[in-house]
KOLLO-304201 format. One record per residue (C-alpha): x, z negated, y. Coordinates in nm, 4 decimals. Layout:
BEGIN
xx->X&zz->Z&yy->Y
...
end
This chain:
BEGIN
xx->9.4305&zz->-4.8795&yy->2.7615
xx->9.2053&zz->-4.6081&yy->2.7973
xx->9.2247&zz->-4.2615&yy->2.6337
xx->9.2464&zz->-4.1067&yy->2.9786
xx->9.5623&zz->-4.3014&yy->3.0782
xx->9.7315&zz->-4.2634&yy->2.7356
xx->9.6957&zz->-3.8878&yy->2.7705
xx->9.8277&zz->-3.8996&yy->3.1147
xx->10.1427&zz->-4.0816&yy->3.0346
xx->10.2080&zz->-3.8657&yy->2.7474
xx->10.1980&zz->-3.5481&yy->2.9700
xx->10.4202&zz->-3.7095&yy->3.2162
xx->10.7614&zz->-3.7001&yy->3.0190
xx->10.6781&zz->-3.3343&yy->2.9180
xx->10.5841&zz->-3.2313&yy->3.2882
xx->10.8907&zz->-3.4215&yy->3.4313
xx->11.1217&zz->-3.2239&yy->3.1559
xx->10.9734&zz->-2.8945&yy->3.2692
xx->11.0531&zz->-2.9676&yy->3.6271
xx->11.4022&zz->-3.0892&yy->3.5496
xx->11.4799&zz->-2.7576&yy->3.3219
xx->11.3166&zz->-2.5169&yy->3.6134
xx->11.5305&zz->-2.7155&yy->3.8508
xx->11.8473&zz->-2.6877&yy->3.6828
xx->11.7994&zz->-2.3038&yy->3.5976
xx->11.7221&zz->-2.2570&yy->3.9904
xx->12.0146&zz->-2.4522&yy->4.1076
xx->12.2818&zz->-2.2904&yy->3.8471
xx->12.1412&zz->-1.9564&yy->3.9335
xx->12.1686&zz->-1.9903&yy->4.2783
xx->12.5155&zz->-2.1070&yy->4.2363
xx->12.5836&zz->-1.7920&yy->4.0284
xx->12.4674&zz->-1.5471&yy->4.2593
xx->12.5541&zz->-1.6941&yy->4.5936
xx->12.9401&zz->-1.6949&yy->4.5656
xx->12.9320&zz->-1.3346&yy->4.4395
xx->12.7531&zz->-1.2187&yy->4.7476
xx->12.9474&zz->-1.4141&yy->4.9846
xx->13.2445&zz->-1.1883&yy->5.1362
xx->13.1046&zz->-0.8843&yy->4.9638
xx->13.2454&zz->-0.7038&yy->5.2949
xx->13.6022&zz->-0.8568&yy->5.2329
xx->13.8805&zz->-0.6078&yy->5.2208
xx->13.9418&zz->-0.4318&yy->4.8861
xx->14.1932&zz->-0.5967&yy->4.6722
xx->14.5004&zz->-0.4226&yy->4.5122
xx->14.3436&zz->-0.2888&yy->4.1876
xx->14.0096&zz->-0.2148&yy->4.3856
xx->14.2051&zz->-0.0083&yy->4.6099
xx->14.3845&zz->0.1876&yy->4.3172
xx->14.0300&zz->0.2306&yy->4.1567
xx->13.8839&zz->0.3880&yy->4.4665
xx->14.1553&zz->0.5735&yy->4.5991
xx->14.2932&zz->0.7245&yy->4.2775
xx->13.9808&zz->0.7612&yy->4.0514
xx->13.6638&zz->0.7263&yy->4.2238
xx->13.7456&zz->0.9559&yy->4.5358
xx->13.9045&zz->1.1993&yy->4.2895
xx->13.5907&zz->1.2457&yy->4.0731
xx->13.5254&zz->1.3002&yy->3.7160
xx->13.8053&zz->1.5191&yy->3.6306
xx->14.0669&zz->1.2892&yy->3.7552
xx->13.8825&zz->0.9911&yy->3.6066
xx->13.8328&zz->1.1521&yy->3.2421
xx->14.1020&zz->1.3823&yy->3.2047
xx->14.3832&zz->1.2644&yy->3.4591
xx->14.6764&zz->1.0292&yy->3.3976
xx->14.5468&zz->0.7090&yy->3.2446
xx->14.6463&zz->0.3764&yy->3.3855
xx->14.4763&zz->0.0213&yy->3.3054
xx->14.3299&zz->0.0318&yy->3.6525
xx->14.0856&zz->0.3062&yy->3.5545
xx->13.8041&zz->0.1311&yy->3.3940
xx->13.6639&zz->0.4726&yy->3.3187
xx->13.2946&zz->0.4145&yy->3.3013
xx->13.2900&zz->0.1917&yy->3.5867
xx->13.4878&zz->0.4581&yy->3.7662
xx->13.2321&zz->0.7329&yy->3.6811
xx->12.9442&zz->0.4963&yy->3.7960
xx->13.1502&zz->0.4220&yy->4.1169
xx->13.1890&zz->0.7978&yy->4.1735
xx->12.8231&zz->0.8492&yy->4.1225
xx->12.7044&zz->0.5828&yy->4.3607
xx->12.9465&zz->0.7077&yy->4.6263
xx->12.8191&zz->1.0821&yy->4.5751
xx->12.4507&zz->0.9487&yy->4.6068
xx->12.4712&zz->0.6945&yy->4.8726
xx->12.8267&zz->0.7130&yy->5.0472
xx->13.1269&zz->0.5131&yy->4.9962
xx->13.0528&zz->0.1433&yy->5.0305
xx->13.2582&zz->-0.1685&yy->4.9291
xx->12.9431&zz->-0.3561&yy->4.9002
xx->12.7646&zz->-0.1224&yy->4.6574
xx->13.0837&zz->-0.0743&yy->4.4715
xx->13.1096&zz->-0.4395&yy->4.4262
xx->12.7512&zz->-0.4733&yy->4.3321
xx->12.7999&zz->-0.2226&yy->4.0506
xx->12.9877&zz->-0.5043&yy->3.9022
xx->12.8081&zz->-0.8117&yy->4.0168
xx->12.4530&zz->-0.6925&yy->3.8904
xx->12.5652&zz->-0.6050&yy->3.5292
xx->12.7347&zz->-0.9441&yy->3.4905
xx->12.4391&zz->-1.1448&yy->3.6327
xx->12.1897&zz->-0.9519&yy->3.3953
xx->12.4377&zz->-1.0222&yy->3.1080
xx->12.4463&zz->-1.4107&yy->3.1874
xx->12.0562&zz->-1.3838&yy->3.2156
xx->12.0299&zz->-1.2236&yy->2.8893
xx->12.2239&zz->-1.4677&yy->2.6945
xx->12.0720&zz->-1.7697&yy->2.8840
xx->11.7243&zz->-1.6424&yy->2.8057
xx->11.7965&zz->-1.5920&yy->2.4489
xx->11.9590&zz->-1.9304&yy->2.3917
xx->11.6709&zz->-2.1008&yy->2.5578
xx->11.4323&zz->-1.9262&yy->2.3397
xx->11.6348&zz->-1.9822&yy->2.0157
xx->11.7687&zz->-2.3267&yy->2.0775
xx->11.5985&zz->-2.4815&yy->2.3528
xx->11.6506&zz->-2.5203&yy->2.7352
xx->11.9717&zz->-2.7607&yy->2.6982
xx->12.1730&zz->-2.4493&yy->2.5320
xx->12.0425&zz->-2.2052&yy->2.7779
xx->12.1271&zz->-2.4356&yy->3.0758
xx->12.4927&zz->-2.5171&yy->2.9347
xx->12.5604&zz->-2.1433&yy->2.9103
xx->12.4478&zz->-2.0616&yy->3.2596
xx->12.6726&zz->-2.3615&yy->3.3691
xx->12.9897&zz->-2.2470&yy->3.2243
xx->12.9254&zz->-1.8859&yy->3.3326
xx->12.8371&zz->-2.0124&yy->3.6977
xx->13.1457&zz->-2.2607&yy->3.7195
xx->13.4197&zz->-2.0456&yy->3.5631
xx->13.6644&zz->-1.9563&yy->3.8392
xx->13.7940&zz->-1.6467&yy->3.6374
xx->13.4558&zz->-1.4992&yy->3.5914
xx->13.3887&zz->-1.5517&yy->3.9736
xx->13.7013&zz->-1.4032&yy->4.0597
xx->13.6856&zz->-1.0846&yy->3.8620
xx->13.3209&zz->-1.0041&yy->3.8352
xx->13.2454&zz->-0.9883&yy->4.2062
xx->13.4957&zz->-0.6864&yy->4.2497
xx->13.4800&zz->-0.3260&yy->4.2192
xx->13.6093&zz->-0.2905&yy->3.8653
xx->13.4813&zz->-0.2841&yy->3.5042
xx->13.4593&zz->-0.6600&yy->3.4043
xx->13.0927&zz->-0.7164&yy->3.5140
xx->12.9948&zz->-0.3868&yy->3.3060
xx->13.2187&zz->-0.5060&yy->3.0153
xx->13.0565&zz->-0.8656&yy->3.0431
xx->12.6973&zz->-0.7197&yy->3.0011
xx->12.8040&zz->-0.4591&yy->2.7054
xx->12.9345&zz->-0.7905&yy->2.5299
xx->12.6295&zz->-0.9674&yy->2.5965
xx->12.4174&zz->-0.6958&yy->2.4624
xx->12.6278&zz->-0.6422&yy->2.1767
xx->12.6439&zz->-1.0071&yy->2.0635
xx->12.2846&zz->-1.0598&yy->2.0768
xx->12.2051&zz->-0.7343&yy->1.9028
xx->12.4526&zz->-0.8106&yy->1.6289
xx->12.2881&zz->-1.1630&yy->1.5858
xx->11.9352&zz->-1.0093&yy->1.5801
xx->12.0469&zz->-0.7458&yy->1.3299
xx->12.2222&zz->-1.0303&yy->1.0877
xx->11.8937&zz->-1.2292&yy->1.1168
xx->11.6230&zz->-0.9654&yy->1.0932
xx->11.7825&zz->-0.6445&yy->0.9563
xx->11.6293&zz->-0.4182&yy->1.2030
xx->11.7673&zz->-0.0591&yy->1.2642
xx->11.6621&zz->-0.0992&yy->1.6350
xx->11.9163&zz->-0.3861&yy->1.6806
xx->12.1873&zz->-0.1909&yy->1.4874
xx->12.1121&zz->0.1100&yy->1.7583
xx->12.1242&zz->-0.1409&yy->2.0424
xx->12.4562&zz->-0.2954&yy->1.9141
xx->12.6128&zz->0.0471&yy->1.8882
xx->12.5351&zz->0.1681&yy->2.2356
xx->12.6396&zz->-0.1451&yy->2.4002
xx->12.9554&zz->-0.1279&yy->2.1861
xx->13.0337&zz->0.2261&yy->2.3105
xx->12.9659&zz->0.1314&yy->2.6830
xx->13.2017&zz->-0.1645&yy->2.6589
xx->13.4618&zz->0.0688&yy->2.4821
xx->13.4243&zz->0.3363&yy->2.7383
xx->13.4643&zz->0.0725&yy->3.0046
xx->13.7613&zz->-0.1212&yy->2.8410
xx->13.9587&zz->0.0371&yy->2.5554
xx->14.0297&zz->-0.3036&yy->2.4053
xx->13.6562&zz->-0.3959&yy->2.3794
xx->13.6793&zz->-0.1573&yy->2.0886
xx->13.8475&zz->-0.4184&yy->1.8844
xx->13.5686&zz->-0.6612&yy->1.9033
xx->13.3117&zz->-0.3926&yy->1.8552
xx->13.4693&zz->-0.2623&yy->1.5266
xx->13.5012&zz->-0.6079&yy->1.3978
xx->13.1365&zz->-0.7112&yy->1.4566
xx->13.0251&zz->-0.3924&yy->1.2849
xx->13.2653&zz->-0.4784&yy->0.9735
xx->13.0925&zz->-0.8012&yy->0.9712
xx->12.7310&zz->-0.6630&yy->0.9839
xx->12.8311&zz->-0.4549&yy->0.6669
xx->12.7928&zz->-0.7654&yy->0.4502
xx->12.4022&zz->-0.7038&yy->0.4710
xx->12.2923&zz->-0.4420&yy->0.2269
xx->12.0049&zz->-0.3384&yy->0.4404
xx->12.2227&zz->-0.2491&yy->0.7377
xx->12.4969&zz->-0.0894&yy->0.5787
xx->12.3670&zz->0.2594&yy->0.6255
xx->12.2420&zz->0.2121&yy->0.9718
xx->12.5760&zz->0.0601&yy->1.0537
xx->12.7846&zz->0.3354&yy->0.8834
xx->12.5934&zz->0.6095&yy->1.0828
xx->12.5766&zz->0.4212&yy->1.4100
xx->12.9494&zz->0.3383&yy->1.4057
xx->13.0415&zz->0.6884&yy->1.2878
xx->12.8523&zz->0.8335&yy->1.5727
xx->13.0022&zz->0.5761&yy->1.8095
xx->13.3256&zz->0.6466&yy->1.7115
xx->13.2860&zz->1.0317&yy->1.7719
xx->13.1808&zz->0.9506&yy->2.1183
xx->13.4720&zz->0.7000&yy->2.2062
xx->13.7259&zz->0.9480&yy->2.0480
xx->13.5742&zz->1.2331&yy->2.2640
xx->13.5757&zz->1.0137&yy->2.5683
xx->13.9375&zz->0.9092&yy->2.5501
xx->14.0723&zz->1.2236&yy->2.3804
xx->14.2797&zz->1.3287&yy->2.6890
xx->14.4394&zz->0.9954&yy->2.7153
xx->14.5162&zz->0.8948&yy->2.3473
xx->14.9047&zz->0.9380&yy->2.4327
xx->14.8672&zz->0.7482&yy->2.7635
xx->14.6674&zz->0.4741&yy->2.5990
xx->14.9528&zz->0.4125&yy->2.3588
xx->15.2175&zz->0.4198&yy->2.6334
xx->15.0077&zz->0.1820&yy->2.8658
xx->14.9796&zz->-0.0864&yy->2.5974
xx->15.3686&zz->-0.1401&yy->2.6771
xx->15.3153&zz->-0.2413&yy->3.0209
xx->15.5024&zz->-0.5398&yy->3.1090
xx->15.2313&zz->-0.7291&yy->3.3093
xx->15.1615&zz->-1.0863&yy->3.2110
xx->15.2944&zz->-1.2666&yy->2.9145
xx->15.2881&zz->-1.1906&yy->2.5300
xx->15.1291&zz->-1.4229&yy->2.3066
xx->15.3738&zz->-1.6386&yy->2.0938
xx->15.3706&zz->-1.6115&yy->1.7294
xx->15.3900&zz->-1.9847&yy->1.6989
xx->15.0725&zz->-2.0275&yy->1.8987
xx->14.8792&zz->-1.7207&yy->1.8075
xx->14.6249&zz->-1.9588&yy->1.5823
xx->14.5214&zz->-2.1517&yy->1.8963
xx->14.5262&zz->-1.8283&yy->2.1589
xx->14.1569&zz->-1.7536&yy->2.1087
xx->14.0818&zz->-2.0855&yy->2.2914
xx->14.3845&zz->-2.1527&yy->2.4879
xx->14.4184&zz->-1.8170&yy->2.6131
xx->14.0759&zz->-1.7235&yy->2.6738
xx->13.8373&zz->-2.0280&yy->2.6969
xx->14.1040&zz->-2.2647&yy->2.8672
xx->14.1950&zz->-2.0183&yy->3.1672
xx->13.8521&zz->-1.9265&yy->3.2219
xx->13.7074&zz->-2.2843&yy->3.2829
xx->14.0364&zz->-2.3760&yy->3.5091
xx->14.1596&zz->-2.1289&yy->3.7230
xx->14.2278&zz->-1.7672&yy->3.8448
xx->14.5941&zz->-1.7389&yy->3.7658
xx->14.7183&zz->-1.4271&yy->3.6286
xx->14.9348&zz->-1.5367&yy->3.3544
xx->14.8550&zz->-1.6632&yy->3.0138
xx->14.8679&zz->-2.0605&yy->2.9485
xx->15.2408&zz->-2.1578&yy->2.8665
xx->15.1593&zz->-2.3615&yy->2.5362
xx->15.2642&zz->-2.7076&yy->2.5049
xx->15.1507&zz->-3.0686&yy->2.4253
xx->14.8810&zz->-3.0388&yy->2.7106
xx->14.7353&zz->-2.7152&yy->2.6121
xx->14.7183&zz->-2.8274&yy->2.2393
xx->14.5076&zz->-3.1454&yy->2.3474
xx->14.2733&zz->-2.9567&yy->2.5589
xx->14.2228&zz->-2.6881&yy->2.2794
xx->14.1573&zz->-2.9636&yy->2.0432
xx->13.8906&zz->-3.1168&yy->2.2572
xx->13.7244&zz->-2.7669&yy->2.2971
xx->13.7448&zz->-2.6828&yy->1.9507
xx->13.5605&zz->-3.0030&yy->1.8781
xx->13.2872&zz->-2.9100&yy->2.0831
xx->13.2735&zz->-2.5552&yy->1.9460
xx->13.2662&zz->-2.6718&yy->1.6042
xx->12.9351&zz->-2.8573&yy->1.6956
xx->12.7341&zz->-2.5260&yy->1.7542
xx->12.4243&zz->-2.4710&yy->1.5336
xx->12.5448&zz->-2.0978&yy->1.5554
xx->12.8445&zz->-2.1843&yy->1.3034
xx->12.5962&zz->-2.2999&yy->1.0294
xx->12.5523&zz->-1.9637&yy->0.8984
xx->12.8580&zz->-1.7547&yy->0.7936
xx->12.7414&zz->-1.4042&yy->0.9217
xx->12.6563&zz->-1.5555&yy->1.2679
xx->12.9677&zz->-1.7480&yy->1.2807
xx->13.1635&zz->-1.4366&yy->1.2125
xx->12.9926&zz->-1.2258&yy->1.4493
xx->13.0704&zz->-1.4771&yy->1.7199
xx->13.4417&zz->-1.5702&yy->1.6321
xx->13.5763&zz->-1.2505&yy->1.4487
xx->13.5980&zz->-1.0360&yy->1.7622
xx->13.8232&zz->-1.2760&yy->1.9440
xx->14.0283&zz->-1.3592&yy->1.6667
xx->14.0613&zz->-0.9903&yy->1.5712
xx->14.1593&zz->-0.9026&yy->1.9544
xx->14.4193&zz->-1.1811&yy->1.9979
xx->14.5771&zz->-1.0881&yy->1.6592
xx->14.6003&zz->-0.7241&yy->1.7638
xx->14.7383&zz->-0.8098&yy->2.0926
xx->14.9968&zz->-1.0411&yy->1.9335
xx->15.0909&zz->-0.8205&yy->1.6530
xx->15.1679&zz->-0.5167&yy->1.8893
xx->15.3455&zz->-0.7398&yy->2.1466
xx->15.1263&zz->-0.6309&yy->2.4221
xx->15.1477&zz->-0.7997&yy->2.7567
xx->14.8160&zz->-0.9490&yy->2.8743
xx->14.6565&zz->-1.1660&yy->3.1250
xx->14.3335&zz->-1.3782&yy->3.0613
xx->14.1017&zz->-1.1359&yy->3.2362
xx->14.1846&zz->-0.8545&yy->2.9964
xx->13.9945&zz->-1.0897&yy->2.7266
xx->13.7082&zz->-1.1889&yy->2.9712
xx->13.4331&zz->-1.0128&yy->2.7849
xx->13.5244&zz->-1.2253&yy->2.5069
xx->13.3904&zz->-1.5139&yy->2.6883
xx->13.0455&zz->-1.4184&yy->2.6052
xx->13.0385&zz->-1.5485&yy->2.2110
xx->13.2802&zz->-1.8234&yy->2.2932
xx->13.0809&zz->-1.9572&yy->2.5728
xx->12.7637&zz->-1.9302&yy->2.3501
xx->12.9454&zz->-2.1519&yy->2.0791
xx->13.0501&zz->-2.3978&yy->2.3575
xx->12.7205&zz->-2.4274&yy->2.5471
xx->12.5237&zz->-2.4837&yy->2.2083
xx->12.7655&zz->-2.7421&yy->2.0928
xx->12.7605&zz->-2.9111&yy->2.3996
xx->12.3879&zz->-2.9115&yy->2.4026
xx->12.3779&zz->-3.0470&yy->2.0356
xx->12.6009&zz->-3.3130&yy->2.1076
xx->12.3806&zz->-3.4342&yy->2.4142
xx->12.0724&zz->-3.3921&yy->2.2100
xx->12.2236&zz->-3.6291&yy->1.9546
xx->12.3383&zz->-3.8668&yy->2.2145
xx->11.9658&zz->-3.9019&yy->2.3582
xx->11.8235&zz->-3.9415&yy->2.0112
xx->12.0688&zz->-4.2075&yy->1.8981
xx->12.1812&zz->-4.3748&yy->2.2068
xx->12.5311&zz->-4.4119&yy->2.0741
xx->12.8481&zz->-4.3141&yy->2.2158
xx->13.1131&zz->-4.1256&yy->1.9999
xx->13.4360&zz->-3.9429&yy->2.0245
xx->13.2199&zz->-3.6251&yy->2.0713
xx->13.0104&zz->-3.7546&yy->2.3500
xx->13.3420&zz->-3.8951&yy->2.5414
xx->13.4953&zz->-3.5558&yy->2.5034
xx->13.1984&zz->-3.3683&yy->2.6138
xx->13.1483&zz->-3.5676&yy->2.9294
xx->13.5054&zz->-3.5641&yy->2.9925
xx->13.5354&zz->-3.1809&yy->2.9556
xx->13.2417&zz->-3.1370&yy->3.1923
xx->13.3784&zz->-3.3599&yy->3.4438
xx->13.6948&zz->-3.1780&yy->3.4612
xx->13.5340&zz->-2.8513&yy->3.4655
xx->13.3292&zz->-2.9573&yy->3.7808
xx->13.6275&zz->-3.1050&yy->3.9448
xx->13.8253&zz->-2.7641&yy->3.9109
xx->13.5242&zz->-2.5568&yy->3.9855
xx->13.4119&zz->-2.7067&yy->4.3124
xx->13.7176&zz->-2.6357&yy->4.5264
xx->13.7839&zz->-2.3196&yy->4.3455
xx->13.4520&zz->-2.2116&yy->4.4234
xx->13.4791&zz->-2.3092&yy->4.8037
xx->13.7889&zz->-2.1322&yy->4.8528
xx->13.6695&zz->-1.8219&yy->4.6968
xx->13.3574&zz->-1.8007&yy->4.9088
xx->13.5483&zz->-1.8644&yy->5.2197
xx->13.8755&zz->-1.6831&yy->5.1910
xx->13.9393&zz->-1.3022&yy->5.0817
xx->14.1334&zz->-1.2572&yy->4.7416
xx->14.3845&zz->-1.0170&yy->4.9172
xx->14.4476&zz->-1.0534&yy->5.3067
xx->14.5849&zz->-0.6964&yy->5.3399
xx->14.3021&zz->-0.5652&yy->5.5507
xx->14.3386&zz->-0.8770&yy->5.7750
xx->14.7157&zz->-0.7890&yy->5.8254
xx->14.6423&zz->-0.4168&yy->5.8965
xx->14.3812&zz->-0.5339&yy->6.1490
xx->14.6255&zz->-0.7618&yy->6.3288
xx->14.9084&zz->-0.4857&yy->6.3262
xx->14.6401&zz->-0.2374&yy->6.4874
xx->14.5551&zz->-0.5097&yy->6.7569
xx->14.9237&zz->-0.6378&yy->6.8362
xx->15.1775&zz->-0.3600&yy->6.7806
xx->15.1769&zz->-0.0337&yy->6.9203
xx->15.1224&zz->0.2756&yy->6.6770
xx->15.5069&zz->0.3846&yy->6.7070
xx->15.6151&zz->0.0076&yy->6.5832
xx->15.7785&zz->0.0461&yy->6.2666
xx->15.6323&zz->-0.1794&yy->5.9966
xx->15.8717&zz->-0.3144&yy->5.7244
xx->15.7366&zz->-0.5039&yy->5.4164
xx->15.8823&zz->-0.7408&yy->5.1621
xx->15.5751&zz->-0.7304&yy->4.9673
xx->15.4900&zz->-0.6308&yy->4.5885
xx->15.2328&zz->-0.3659&yy->4.6831
xx->15.2912&zz->-0.2146&yy->5.0144
xx->15.0364&zz->0.0699&yy->4.9484
xx->14.7697&zz->-0.2060&yy->5.0064
xx->14.8699&zz->-0.2456&yy->5.3559
xx->14.9084&zz->0.1486&yy->5.4173
xx->14.5513&zz->0.1847&yy->5.2826
xx->14.4070&zz->-0.0023&yy->5.5508
xx->14.6704&zz->0.0484&yy->5.8256
xx->14.6518&zz->0.4384&yy->5.7779
xx->15.0314&zz->0.4685&yy->5.8409
xx->15.3432&zz->0.4302&yy->5.6470
xx->15.4724&zz->0.0848&yy->5.5686
xx->15.8541&zz->0.0773&yy->5.4807
xx->15.9601&zz->-0.1247&yy->5.1874
xx->16.2652&zz->-0.3532&yy->5.2247
xx->16.4106&zz->-0.5293&yy->4.9260
xx->16.7939&zz->-0.5934&yy->4.9634
xx->16.9790&zz->-0.8045&yy->5.2063
xx->17.1468&zz->-0.5003&yy->5.3698
xx->16.7884&zz->-0.3462&yy->5.4322
xx->16.6725&zz->-0.6773&yy->5.6001
xx->16.9760&zz->-0.6960&yy->5.7953
xx->16.9464&zz->-0.3554&yy->5.9337
xx->16.5819&zz->-0.4441&yy->6.0168
xx->16.7139&zz->-0.7335&yy->6.2131
xx->16.9612&zz->-0.5031&yy->6.3977
xx->16.6851&zz->-0.2745&yy->6.5438
xx->16.6838&zz->-0.1869&yy->6.8825
xx->16.3074&zz->-0.1886&yy->6.9074
xx->16.0018&zz->-0.3910&yy->6.8294
xx->15.9530&zz->-0.4519&yy->6.4498
xx->15.6730&zz->-0.5853&yy->6.2351
xx->15.7803&zz->-0.7633&yy->5.9174
xx->15.5337&zz->-0.8504&yy->5.6559
xx->15.6047&zz->-1.0958&yy->5.3799
xx->15.4204&zz->-1.1578&yy->5.0688
xx->15.6228&zz->-1.3562&yy->4.8151
xx->15.4134&zz->-1.2920&yy->4.5191
xx->15.6413&zz->-1.1805&yy->4.2013
xx->15.9205&zz->-1.1670&yy->4.4565
xx->16.2091&zz->-1.4283&yy->4.5136
xx->16.2416&zz->-1.5831&yy->4.8705
xx->16.4539&zz->-1.4338&yy->5.1122
xx->16.6324&zz->-1.5702&yy->5.4271
xx->16.5420&zz->-1.3335&yy->5.7178
xx->16.7443&zz->-1.4512&yy->6.0334
xx->16.5448&zz->-1.2599&yy->6.2996
xx->16.2236&zz->-1.4163&yy->6.2297
xx->16.3290&zz->-1.7209&yy->6.4139
xx->16.4226&zz->-1.5006&yy->6.7036
xx->16.3178&zz->-1.6013&yy->7.0453
xx->15.9809&zz->-1.4328&yy->7.1374
xx->15.8951&zz->-1.3648&yy->6.7725
xx->15.5230&zz->-1.4046&yy->6.6897
xx->15.4367&zz->-1.5303&yy->6.3485
xx->15.0863&zz->-1.4829&yy->6.1840
xx->14.9630&zz->-1.6257&yy->5.8671
xx->14.6613&zz->-1.4947&yy->5.6947
xx->14.5198&zz->-1.7081&yy->5.3954
xx->14.3762&zz->-1.5715&yy->5.0877
xx->14.2669&zz->-1.7356&yy->4.7388
xx->14.5072&zz->-1.5865&yy->4.5120
xx->14.8580&zz->-1.4746&yy->4.4730
xx->15.0547&zz->-1.7649&yy->4.6785
xx->14.7538&zz->-1.8051&yy->4.9036
xx->14.9038&zz->-1.6284&yy->5.2102
xx->15.0475&zz->-1.3184&yy->5.3526
xx->15.2903&zz->-1.3566&yy->5.6794
xx->15.3434&zz->-1.1411&yy->5.9498
xx->15.6239&zz->-1.1571&yy->6.2108
xx->15.6173&zz->-0.9419&yy->6.5192
xx->15.9845&zz->-0.9293&yy->6.6139
xx->16.1000&zz->-0.8265&yy->6.9329
xx->16.4154&zz->-0.6100&yy->7.0082
xx->16.7721&zz->-0.7444&yy->6.9215
xx->16.9243&zz->-0.8578&yy->7.2492
xx->17.2337&zz->-0.6606&yy->7.3487
end
């Protein structure tokens, strides 16, 4: 064999690998961005309406000093007010203010993993961030979750760099990101404080950490000072579920990672045999990560999630998976590097093992769950309230009363521009059916028990169904003619 032929053969695998890596990044990058841009102009969801109506439109005084509610992700609301003041109110613009930070966060972590551990780790992280239904759901809406994800990405990478190289600049970036995240989501502060405590083990970082965290604490306290009492009271809201004490040990995985890879449901996982097996499988992959080989790096990546979950459990706070979504940054880094390490060993040894089988099985399940979720979420709105309002505008005169058996009537009012009367009891429903005029009845059974409304089968009644990808999957509207005399 000639020298030229040998050289050509040796270069061929490397060239093919580069093409495969570039292709993988291109495909996953497109899948990351495209579903978030699809449907940008869909009607605002319930929480987006509250953010826009009660805070962004009201301005900085209401955002920073008004009555606090968890819907007010304060830094995002302030960013939204700035954007609407400069460019006008735009659903697309407000949603891009969440999408762009999220994509930047994913890109930063992917690039860091690629440089530090090689292409398989970067590709694996991009894969998990792309196929997560939970992240697709929450980061394309006008809320603060995309901004918090970016803050956590920067904070985590800065902490890892500070632990490795002991640079004051990394500590400064770490603190700035921690402040940004905490000013967006107050619960972010637990992970910030925990990571700072971990960095204190490095003697060279102690004074920079003390000074940086001290300044950060002053900034955060000043930011939330008007809301300190409200923050304590709102932690008692009964939305979601409490973390059960018997399962608190598994909660960092089965209440954060498992929901993120499986669905968008707004409740925590109900622990059981199935969740234990799935948690054990994911833990098997997590512990394969090379990021767990050094104690300080392991603590930076794990302690924040553990401390946050422990605090939520200890304080009996109700929660849903999206409250923990920023913690997916370090956990998905561990999962991605663990999966990449297992695959690299499989390629080297050509031997099947338990971890290889678990990895392939998990990836298969994730893809099977992700494909239909991504399709629904790109073809349907999350909340069909705007479509309902448009239909009522088109099919019923303005004088027609609108009665609703729904959890949030103000969502329809926001788009309809007139009053929606809430009906709840059998007596109120019977009175509606006894109306002498035409009536519009809207039903959305999310969080509400089914009811029997006799007049919805009245001759001449028109029934419209509006599909959505969340919260029961549909809203029903009946245009009910007058009761016959």
